[in-house]
DRENDOLO-957568 format. One line per field, with one value per atom (N, C-alpha, C): residue number from 1; residue in one letter; x, y, z negated. Coordinates in steps of 0.001 Angstrom, whole numbers, plus 500000, padded with zeros to 6 digits. Atoms other than C-alpha are relative to their C-alpha. Layout:
N
resi	NUM, ...
resn	A, ...
east	X, ...
north	Y, ...
up	Z, ...
//
This chain:
204
resi	1, 1, 1, 2, 2, 2, 3, 3, 3, 4, 4, 4, 5, 5, 5, 6, 6, 6, 7, 7, 7, 8, 8, 8, 9, 9, 9, 10, 10, 10, 11, 11, 11, 12, 12, 12, 13, 13, 13, 14, 14, 14, 15, 15, 15, 16, 16, 16, 17, 17, 17, 18, 18, 18, 19, 19, 19, 20, 20, 20, 21, 21, 21, 22, 22, 22, 23, 23, 23, 24, 24, 24, 25, 25, 25, 26, 26, 26, 27, 27, 27, 28, 28, 28, 29, 29, 29, 30, 30, 30, 31, 31, 31, 32, 32, 32, 33, 33, 33, 34, 34, 34, 35, 35, 35, 36, 36, 36, 37, 37, 37, 38, 38, 38, 39, 39, 39, 40, 40, 40, 41, 41, 41, 42, 42, 42, 43, 43, 43, 44, 44, 44, 45, 45, 45, 46, 46, 46, 47, 47, 47, 48, 48, 48, 49, 49, 49, 50, 50, 50, 51, 51, 51, 52, 52, 52, 53, 53, 53, 54, 54, 54, 55, 55, 55, 56, 56, 56, 57, 57, 57, 58, 58, 58, 59, 59, 59, 60, 60, 60, 61, 61, 61, 62, 62, 62, 63, 63, 63, 64, 64, 64, 65, 65, 65, 66, 66, 66, 67, 67, 67, 68, 68, 68, 69, 69, 69, 70, 70, 70, 71, 71, 71, 72, 72, 72, 73, 73, 73, 74, 74, 74, 75, 75, 75, 76, 76, 76, 77, 77, 77, 78, 78, 78, 79, 79, 79, 80, 80, 80, 81, 81, 81, 82, 82, 82, 83, 83, 83, 84, 84, 84, 85, 85, 85, 86, 86, 86, 87, 87, 87, 88, 88, 88, 89, 89, 89, 90, 90, 90, 91, 91, 91, 92, 92, 92, 93, 93, 93, 94, 94, 94, 95, 95, 95, 96, 96, 96, 97, 97, 97, 98, 98, 98, 99, 99, 99, 100, 100, 100, 101, 101, 101, 102, 102, 102, 103, 103, 103, 104, 104, 104, 105, 105, 105, 106, 106, 106, 107, 107, 107, 108, 108, 108, 109, 109, 109, 110, 110, 110, 111, 111, 111, 112, 112, 112, 113, 113, 113, 114, 114, 114, 115, 115, 115, 116, 116, 116, 117, 117, 117, 118, 118, 118, 119, 119, 119, 120, 120, 120, 121, 121, 121, 122, 122, 122, 123, 123, 123, 124, 124, 124, 125, 125, 125, 126, 126, 126, 127, 127, 127, 128, 128, 128, 129, 129, 129, 130, 130, 130, 131, 131, 131, 132, 132, 132, 133, 133, 133, 134, 134, 134, 135, 135, 135, 136, 136, 136, 137, 137, 137, 138, 138, 138, 139, 139, 139, 140, 140, 140, 141, 141, 141, 142, 142, 142, 143, 143, 143, 144, 144, 144, 145, 145, 145, 146, 146, 146, 147, 147, 147, 148, 148, 148, 149, 149, 149, 150, 150, 150, 151, 151, 151, 152, 152, 152, 153, 153, 153, 154, 154, 154, 155, 155, 155, 156, 156, 156, 157, 157, 157, 158, 158, 158, 159, 159, 159, 160, 160, 160, 161, 161, 161, 162, 162, 162, 163, 163, 163, 164, 164, 164, 165, 165, 165, 166, 166, 166, 167, 167, 167, 168, 168, 168, 169, 169, 169, 170, 170, 170, 171, 171, 171, 172, 172, 172, 173, 173, 173, 174, 174, 174, 175, 175, 175, 176, 176, 176, 177, 177, 177, 178, 178, 178, 179, 179, 179, 180, 180, 180, 181, 181, 181, 182, 182, 182, 183, 183, 183, 184, 184, 184, 185, 185, 185, 186, 186, 186, 187, 187, 187, 188, 188, 188, 189, 189, 189, 190, 190, 190, 191, 191, 191, 192, 192, 192, 193, 193, 193, 194, 194, 194, 195, 195, 195, 196, 196, 196, 197, 197, 197, 198, 198, 198, 199, 199, 199, 200, 200, 200, 201, 201, 201, 202, 202, 202, 203, 203, 203, 204, 204, 204
resn	M, M, M, E, E, E, N, N, N, I, I, I, L, L, L, G, G, G, D, D, D, R, R, R, M, M, M, F, F, F, V, V, V, D, D, D, V, V, V, P, P, P, G, G, G, S, S, S, R, R, R, T, T, T, H, H, H, E, E, E, L, L, L, P, P, P, P, P, P, L, L, L, L, L, L, V, V, V, R, R, R, A, A, A, N, N, N, Q, Q, Q, V, V, V, R, R, R, R, R, R, L, L, L, D, D, D, K, K, K, V, V, V, M, M, M, N, N, N, M, M, M, A, A, A, T, T, T, S, S, S, I, I, I, V, V, V, N, N, N, D, D, D, E, E, E, E, E, E, M, M, M, V, V, V, A, A, A, D, D, D, L, L, L, G, G, G, Q, Q, Q, V, V, V, A, A, A, L, L, L, P, P, P, E, E, E, E, E, E, E, E, E, I, I, I, D, D, D, R, R, R, R, R, R, R, R, R, M, M, M, D, D, D, L, L, L, A, A, A, L, L, L, N, N, N, L, L, L, V, V, V, D, D, D, Q, Q, Q, Y, Y, Y, M, M, M, A, A, A, L, L, L, L, L, L, A, A, A, R, R, R, W, W, W, N, N, N, W, W, W, G, G, G, D, D, D, S, S, S, I, I, I, L, L, L, E, E, E, W, W, W, I, I, I, R, R, R, Q, Q, Q, C, C, C, E, E, E, T, T, T, T, T, T, F, F, F, D, D, D, T, T, T, R, R, R, L, L, L, E, E, E, L, L, L, R, R, R, N, N, N, L, L, L, L, L, L, K, K, K, N, N, N, E, E, E, V, V, V, W, W, W, P, P, P, H, H, H, A, A, A, G, G, G, R, R, R, S, S, S, S, S, S, F, F, F, V, V, V, Q, Q, Q, L, L, L, L, L, L, A, A, A, D, D, D, K, K, K, S, S, S, V, V, V, A, A, A, P, P, P, E, E, E, D, D, D, V, V, V, Q, Q, Q, L, L, L, E, E, E, K, K, K, A, A, A, V, V, V, G, G, G, L, L, L, R, R, R, L, L, L, T, T, T, F, F, F, R, R, R, Q, Q, Q, P, P, P, P, P, P, P, P, P, I, I, I, S, S, S, C, C, C, F, F, F, S, S, S, N, N, N, Q, Q, Q, F, F, F, L, L, L, F, F, F, F, F, F, L, L, L, N, N, N, Q, Q, Q, S, S, S, V, V, V, A, A, A, S, S, S, S, S, S, A, A, A, W, W, W, E, E, E, A, A, A, W, W, W, V, V, V, S, S, S, L, L, L, T, T, T, P, P, P, N, N, N, P, P, P, I, I, I, A, A, A, A, A, A, L, L, L, P, P, P, P, P, P, E, E, E, R, R, R, F, F, F, T, T, T, F, F, F, Q, Q, Q, I, I, I, V, V, V, R, R, R, M, M, M
east	501368, 953286, 499034, 500994, 950184, 498635, 501391, 946518, 499208, 500811, 944049, 498544, 501414, 940506, 499289, 500633, 938387, 501071, 498983, 940442, 501088, 499007, 942559, 501055, 498871, 945960, 500519, 499526, 947194, 501340, 498735, 950670, 499718, 500121, 951137, 500854, 499287, 952052, 500315, 499646, 953992, 499371, 500556, 952518, 498507, 501439, 949069, 499665, 500246, 949501, 499458, 500468, 947795, 501017, 498949, 950275, 499385, 500471, 949642, 500926, 499249, 950720, 499909, 500066, 951425, 498636, 501278, 948369, 500069, 500109, 947218, 499533, 500285, 947361, 499518, 500604, 945010, 499865, 500061, 945484, 498790, 501133, 942584, 500503, 499653, 942521, 500477, 499470, 944607, 500017, 500115, 943403, 499916, 499942, 944409, 499030, 500829, 942512, 499007, 501023, 939307, 499541, 500378, 938504, 500975, 499010, 941765, 499750, 500339, 940812, 498800, 501178, 937443, 500365, 499575, 939119, 500718, 499303, 941372, 499015, 501016, 938358, 499236, 500679, 936623, 500861, 499091, 939711, 499985, 500068, 939569, 498734, 501270, 935909, 500104, 499900, 936731, 501039, 498915, 940046, 499684, 500316, 938727, 498644, 501238, 935548, 498919, 500990, 933305, 498580, 501329, 930358, 500059, 499789, 931504, 498744, 501171, 928308, 498820, 501147, 926034, 499832, 500106, 926843, 499151, 500809, 924993, 498546, 501360, 921870, 499326, 500745, 919184, 499759, 500099, 919921, 500462, 499532, 920246, 501441, 498616, 923815, 500094, 500005, 922882, 499933, 500111, 921949, 501318, 498705, 925219, 501011, 499098, 927131, 499702, 500378, 925160, 500520, 499515, 926083, 501518, 498547, 929720, 500335, 499763, 929550, 499746, 500312, 927917, 501125, 498899, 930678, 501246, 498833, 933370, 499841, 500252, 931772, 500166, 499864, 931629, 501468, 498571, 935333, 500655, 499457, 936126, 499646, 500411, 934120, 500862, 499178, 936040, 501431, 498628, 939353, 500113, 499957, 938527, 499913, 500070, 937575, 501338, 498678, 940898, 501000, 499107, 942737, 499755, 500322, 940896, 500598, 499407, 941968, 501518, 498538, 945557, 500451, 499627, 945701, 499897, 500107, 944452, 501159, 498904, 947005, 501336, 498759, 949829, 500097, 500023, 948795, 500230, 499844, 948594, 501439, 498615, 952054, 500933, 499190, 953570, 499748, 500341, 951730, 500671, 499345, 953082, 501482, 498583, 956635, 500203, 499898, 956049, 499735, 500285, 954553, 501196, 498822, 957593, 501094, 499033, 959820, 499609, 500495, 957634, 500269, 499748, 957906, 501480, 498559, 961711, 500467, 499559, 961898, 499415, 500627, 959815, 500365, 499455, 961336, 498943, 501019, 958056, 499393, 500543, 957151, 501068, 498905, 960566, 500067, 499818, 960525, 498777, 501241, 956953, 500025, 499928, 957914, 501122, 498884, 960853, 499510, 500470, 960405, 500305, 499655, 962102, 499033, 501036, 959255, 498806, 501142, 956371, 498797, 500134, 953908, 500424, 499540, 955049, 498993, 500791, 953290, 500794, 499359, 954021, 499430, 500499, 953414, 498499, 501436, 950012, 499187, 500707, 949156, 499495, 500447, 948904, 498726, 501227, 946297, 498849, 501021, 944402, 499600, 500300, 944661, 499031, 500928, 942959, 498590, 501317, 940125, 499390, 500500, 939845, 499563, 500385, 939620, 498869, 501167, 936718, 500327, 499668, 938595, 499471, 500671, 936299, 499634, 500312, 936574, 498950, 501094, 933586, 500537, 499660, 933948, 501482, 498576, 937584, 500270, 499561, 938748, 501486, 498646, 941930, 501052, 499021, 943707, 500223, 499868, 942974, 500606, 499359, 943984, 501511, 498564, 947381, 500542, 499566, 947616, 500144, 499917, 946924, 501221, 498799, 949635, 501263, 498847, 952038, 500212, 499916, 951255, 500524, 499613, 951726, 500703, 499236, 954431, 499442, 500667, 952736, 498656, 501281, 949096, 500114, 499849, 949194, 498823, 501124, 947101, 499015, 501044, 943855, 500360, 499630, 945418, 500811, 499221, 947574, 499113, 500875, 944521, 499069, 501072, 942214, 498679, 501308, 938501, 499803, 500143, 938751, 500676, 499315, 941274, 499170, 500765, 939162, 498704, 501292, 935934, 500147, 499980, 937099, 501319, 498743, 940807, 500710, 499177, 942099, 499777, 500274, 940385, 500814, 499263, 941981, 501503, 498577, 945400, 500389, 499718, 945242, 499984, 500075, 944203, 501241, 498805, 947104, 501228, 498853, 949595, 499969, 500132, 948246, 500420, 499683, 948498, 501493, 498554, 952051, 500780, 499325, 953057, 499890, 500193, 951564, 500875, 499241, 953342, 501491, 498587, 956727, 500359, 499755, 956352, 499721, 500224, 956815, 498919, 501022, 953936, 500652, 501346, 952532, 500015, 500148, 951549, 498827, 501045, 949577, 499515, 500581, 947304, 500461, 499708, 947963, 498706, 501248, 945413, 499512, 500440, 943316, 499793, 500242, 942552, 501286, 498716, 946277, 500608, 499443, 946754, 498943, 500892, 945264, 500724, 499425, 945804, 498863, 500960, 944081, 500057, 500059, 942960, 499782, 500067, 943581, 499861, 500219, 942120, 500570, 499281, 944290, 499432
north	499731, 139540, 499315, 500630, 137781, 500527, 499677, 138516, 498710, 501208, 135813, 500403, 499737, 135883, 498663, 501306, 132971, 498942, 501049, 129849, 500202, 499725, 131521, 500982, 499180, 133115, 500720, 499189, 135958, 500611, 499316, 137366, 501492, 498556, 140948, 500709, 499294, 142987, 501409, 498662, 146106, 501113, 498846, 149484, 499860, 500000, 150201, 500004, 499913, 150304, 498683, 501184, 147906, 499662, 500421, 145903, 499379, 500566, 145187, 498865, 501175, 141716, 499853, 500203, 140545, 499439, 500557, 139669, 498481, 501446, 136062, 499760, 500238, 135050, 498565, 501337, 132107, 499646, 500442, 130248, 499103, 500839, 128611, 498658, 501292, 124997, 500178, 499928, 124539, 498602, 501294, 121468, 500276, 499679, 121676, 499147, 500911, 118653, 499295, 500619, 117919, 498674, 501266, 115191, 498891, 500989, 113456, 499564, 500337, 113638, 499057, 500848, 112113, 498591, 501317, 109275, 499219, 500655, 108544, 499537, 500382, 108538, 498772, 501169, 106074, 498751, 501137, 103837, 499522, 500381, 103929, 499204, 500708, 102893, 498576, 501329, 099987, 499131, 500791, 098895, 499541, 500361, 098914, 499319, 500776, 097153, 500574, 499334, 099699, 499596, 500455, 098317, 498533, 501394, 094703, 499159, 500847, 093249, 500326, 499610, 095107, 499112, 500871, 092713, 498773, 501166, 089948, 500368, 499529, 092061, 500202, 499870, 092115, 501471, 498597, 095668, 500146, 499752, 096956, 500510, 499549, 097598, 501519, 498540, 101263, 500521, 499593, 101487, 499777, 500272, 099884, 501061, 498956, 102347, 501344, 498735, 105224, 500058, 500024, 104133, 500146, 499809, 103845, 501479, 498592, 107352, 500870, 499241, 108680, 499874, 500203, 107134, 500763, 499278, 108588, 501502, 498577, 112032, 500361, 499763, 111743, 500033, 499991, 110881, 501290, 498743, 113911, 501148, 498955, 116118, 499952, 500144, 114713, 500461, 499603, 115246, 501510, 498543, 118834, 500695, 499446, 119525, 499846, 500205, 118011, 501019, 498996, 120299, 501381, 498698, 123314, 500112, 499984, 122372, 500109, 499964, 121757, 501406, 498647, 125156, 500988, 499137, 126888, 499728, 500328, 125019, 500507, 499518, 125860, 501520, 498539, 129510, 500462, 499622, 129654, 499812, 500217, 128135, 501050, 498946, 130620, 501327, 498771, 133438, 500027, 500066, 132257, 500337, 499680, 132384, 501505, 498557, 135932, 500778, 499351, 136874, 499895, 500166, 135462, 500994, 499008, 137657, 501399, 498697, 140645, 500186, 499923, 139878, 500276, 499837, 139665, 501413, 498655, 143135, 501097, 498992, 144874, 499728, 500162, 145432, 499552, 500318, 145245, 498605, 501332, 141901, 498909, 500943, 140275, 498875, 501007, 138456, 499116, 500723, 137154, 498542, 501370, 133976, 499200, 500692, 133077, 499174, 500928, 130099, 500464, 499571, 131836, 501050, 499067, 134355, 499181, 500749, 133139, 500917, 501036, 132660, 500574, 499559, 132811, 499579, 500422, 132652, 498959, 500994, 129811, 500100, 499971, 129068, 499725, 500278, 127652, 501200, 498800, 131005, 500817, 499272, 132461, 499372, 500671, 129844, 500379, 499567, 130734, 501443, 498612, 134385, 500069, 500048, 133558, 499671, 500369, 131878, 501142, 498888, 134799, 501183, 498933, 137169, 499556, 500536, 135061, 499669, 500535, 133713, 498573, 501300, 130781, 499634, 500382, 129515, 498898, 500959, 127468, 498576, 501432, 123742, 499727, 500208, 124216, 500321, 499773, 123765, 500350, 499478, 125759, 499010, 500932, 123226, 498811, 501156, 120347, 500396, 499525, 122450, 500042, 499965, 123052, 498580, 501385, 119386, 499274, 500640, 118279, 500480, 499466, 120598, 499448, 500587, 119234, 498556, 501391, 115723, 499890, 500042, 116479, 501299, 498810, 118840, 500577, 499607, 118935, 499286, 500708, 118084, 498811, 501175, 114502, 499887, 500257, 113441, 499035, 500832, 111647, 498521, 501412, 108359, 499483, 500413, 108334, 499568, 500208, 108010, 498806, 500993, 105170, 500705, 499401, 105803, 500156, 499908, 105148, 501255, 498794, 107958, 501227, 498820, 110420, 500130, 499946, 109481, 500168, 500087, 108878, 500400, 499975, 108905, 501337, 498792, 112299, 500948, 499110, 114134, 499593, 500457, 111956, 500145, 499819, 112066, 501467, 498568, 115872, 500417, 499660, 116107, 499527, 500529, 113880, 500825, 499178, 115934, 501351, 498714, 119167, 499878, 500173, 117850, 499764, 500236, 116594, 501287, 498734, 119968, 500966, 499100, 121933, 499566, 500512, 119680, 500313, 499657, 120740, 501279, 498762, 124108, 499740, 500281, 123804, 500899, 499239, 124895, 500918, 499624, 127232, 500896, 499192, 128591, 500952, 499001, 131814, 500515, 499461, 133410, 501435, 498608, 136650, 500803, 499223, 139351, 500504, 499668, 139756, 501478, 498565, 143425, 500772, 499315, 144252, 499720, 500364, 142782, 500135, 499901, 143399, 499459, 500523, 141802, 499836, 500199, 141298, 498561, 501297, 138084, 500253, 499795, 138015, 498628, 501245, 135187, 500148, 499907, 134524, 499007
up	500464, 890225, 500947, 499159, 891447, 499628, 500253, 891735, 500057, 500050, 890758, 500117, 499779, 892065, 500013, 500132, 890897, 499828, 500070, 891517, 501049, 498952, 894188, 499510, 500395, 893794, 501242, 498889, 896025, 499642, 500244, 896427, 499841, 500215, 895330, 501046, 498940, 898400, 499504, 500512, 897322, 500832, 499314, 898175, 500238, 499738, 899515, 501491, 498561, 903288, 500546, 499281, 905669, 501080, 499087, 907706, 501256, 498733, 911373, 500413, 499575, 912418, 501519, 498545, 915978, 500407, 499544, 918070, 500124, 499811, 918123, 501433, 498587, 921789, 500167, 499892, 922383, 501473, 498618, 925629, 500235, 499621, 927426, 500521, 499417, 928605, 501437, 498643, 931734, 500604, 499329, 933610, 501494, 498573, 937248, 500816, 499214, 938470, 499087, 500838, 936585, 500585, 499371, 939120, 499618, 500417, 938164, 498559, 501388, 934492, 499962, 499941, 935356, 500461, 499530, 937262, 498902, 501100, 934299, 498924, 500986, 931955, 500476, 499438, 934282, 499839, 500196, 934104, 498558, 501416, 930293, 499729, 500192, 930382, 500537, 499388, 932694, 499305, 500582, 931130, 498586, 501384, 927576, 499893, 499929, 928688, 499091, 500846, 927010, 500371, 499592, 928988, 500422, 499592, 929179, 499878, 500252, 927769, 500900, 499193, 930126, 501218, 498843, 932954, 499753, 500343, 931086, 499743, 500229, 930679, 501349, 498740, 933318, 500315, 499622, 934426, 501444, 498636, 937960, 499974, 499913, 939062, 499935, 500044, 939511, 498574, 501403, 935822, 499262, 500623, 934758, 500423, 499520, 936941, 499341, 500644, 935453, 498577, 501390, 931923, 499946, 499935, 932908, 500228, 499709, 934320, 498770, 501217, 931131, 498977, 500943, 929004, 500440, 499495, 931254, 499791, 500223, 931073, 498528, 501437, 927290, 499603, 500290, 927184, 500481, 499494, 929342, 499058, 500948, 926967, 498745, 501195, 923991, 500266, 499656, 925784, 500145, 499842, 926724, 498639, 501352, 923096, 499289, 500588, 922004, 500553, 499411, 924449, 499405, 500591, 923036, 498604, 501343, 919503, 500088, 499866, 920639, 500381, 499581, 922366, 498854, 501177, 919236, 499038, 500903, 917134, 500506, 499407, 919535, 499888, 500092, 919594, 498563, 501405, 915791, 499536, 500417, 915284, 500591, 499396, 917729, 499293, 500728, 915947, 498633, 501313, 912587, 500129, 499793, 913959, 500200, 499786, 915125, 498704, 501287, 911752, 499059, 500848, 909950, 500404, 499534, 912119, 499535, 500467, 911266, 498511, 501439, 907544, 499729, 500213, 907819, 500295, 499613, 909354, 499110, 500860, 906660, 498547, 501341, 903257, 499000, 500987, 901336, 500189, 499725, 902955, 499970, 499762, 903199, 498973, 501052, 899869, 499766, 500311, 899957, 500428, 499505, 901838, 499347, 500640, 899575, 498815, 501030, 897288, 498586, 501359, 894352, 499451, 500456, 894219, 499529, 500530, 892051, 499861, 498968, 893525, 501339, 498692, 897134, 501068, 498852, 900468, 500789, 499142, 902869, 501405, 498617, 906523, 500049, 500023, 905658, 499522, 500444, 904065, 501187, 498815, 907555, 500580, 499547, 908499, 499077, 500952, 905322, 500268, 499663, 906321, 501181, 498866, 909631, 499522, 500524, 907730, 499193, 500813, 905298, 500860, 499081, 908267, 500929, 499262, 909596, 501448, 498685, 912591, 500034, 499992, 913332, 501432, 498631, 916905, 500035, 499904, 918039, 500096, 499994, 917268, 499748, 500278, 916169, 498539, 501375, 912565, 500031, 499876, 912116, 499498, 500553, 909908, 500926, 499113, 912273, 501334, 498776, 915265, 499817, 500283, 913670, 499860, 500164, 912670, 501324, 498687, 916228, 500759, 499341, 917553, 499356, 500665, 914943, 500449, 499564, 916197, 501427, 498585, 919903, 500380, 499589, 921113, 501295, 498767, 924515, 500049, 499908, 925295, 500943, 499133, 926608, 500969, 499097, 929606, 499358, 500582, 928881, 500046, 499865, 930037, 498813, 501170, 926866, 498838, 501144, 924622, 500216, 499976, 923758, 499754, 500287, 923573, 498500, 501453, 919819, 499466, 500447, 919415, 500329, 499589, 921377, 499217, 500689, 919610, 498487, 501467, 916036, 499339, 500748, 915221, 500009, 499893, 916349, 498837, 501139, 913480, 498775, 501186, 910783, 500196, 499724, 912470, 499813, 500143, 912652, 498534, 501424, 908985, 499256, 500665, 907885, 500340, 499595, 909898, 499297, 500694, 908397, 498537, 501417, 904828, 499797, 500119, 905391, 500224, 499696, 906861, 498825, 501144, 903958, 498822, 501147, 901445, 500112, 499845, 902885, 499256, 500746, 901141, 498528, 501424, 897369, 499407, 500720, 895148, 498962, 499566, 894098, 501240, 498796, 897503, 499781, 500203, 897236, 501351, 498781, 899806, 500219, 499655, 901608, 499909, 500145, 900645, 501357, 498630, 903818, 500242, 499801, 903203, 500275, 499793, 903490, 501376, 498703, 906985, 501087, 498850, 910393, 501225, 498758, 913802, 501003, 498934, 917116, 500507, 499338, 918795, 501485, 498553, 922528, 500656, 499274, 924605, 501405, 498722, 927635, 501011
//
C-alpha cells in the first residue's frame, strides 16, 4: 500500500507508532594546520598563474602580493566549505547504514526497503527524510554533500584540487555522483512519511 500526496509517493508504515531512528552524528571540520592549508593555497595561486597577467600591469609589487593573498584566502574558504559538505555527506551515509540496521531489527519496518515491495523506500529516501524534517545545514545541500562523499572516500588535501575544481567543478561532480547513486535503486522509490520517524542531530 502507498500514500500519495500531490506528486509524491510515501510508503505505508504499518501501525501508528512513531519510530525513533539513530542520532545523526555530524562531525566538524578537522584541519590541524590551517597555516599549511594556506601555504598550499598560495602554491596553487602561483603554480596555476592565477595572477600571471598582473606582472605586466603598472601595479606596485605590494598590490600584486595583496591580490595573490586574496586569491589564496578565497581558495581556503572554498576548501573549508568543501570539507564541511564532505563531513555532512560522510555523516549522512553512516547514519543511513545505522538506519538500515534499525529497519532490519523491527518487523514493521523490515520490508520497506525491499525492492519487491511496491513502492519501496531506498537509501536516498533517508536523505529525503532529512529534507522533510527540515534538516538544512547552512550552505550545505544534502544531495551534493552525499555526492561529494561518494566521490571521495577520504577528504583530500587542498593540494589535490585545481582552483577550477574548488571554484566551479565540485558542485557538478557531486550532483553527478548523487544522481548515479540514486539510479542504483530501481524505481519507484517512495519517501518515508516524516511524521512517523524521529531522530536527533548531534554536532560533534
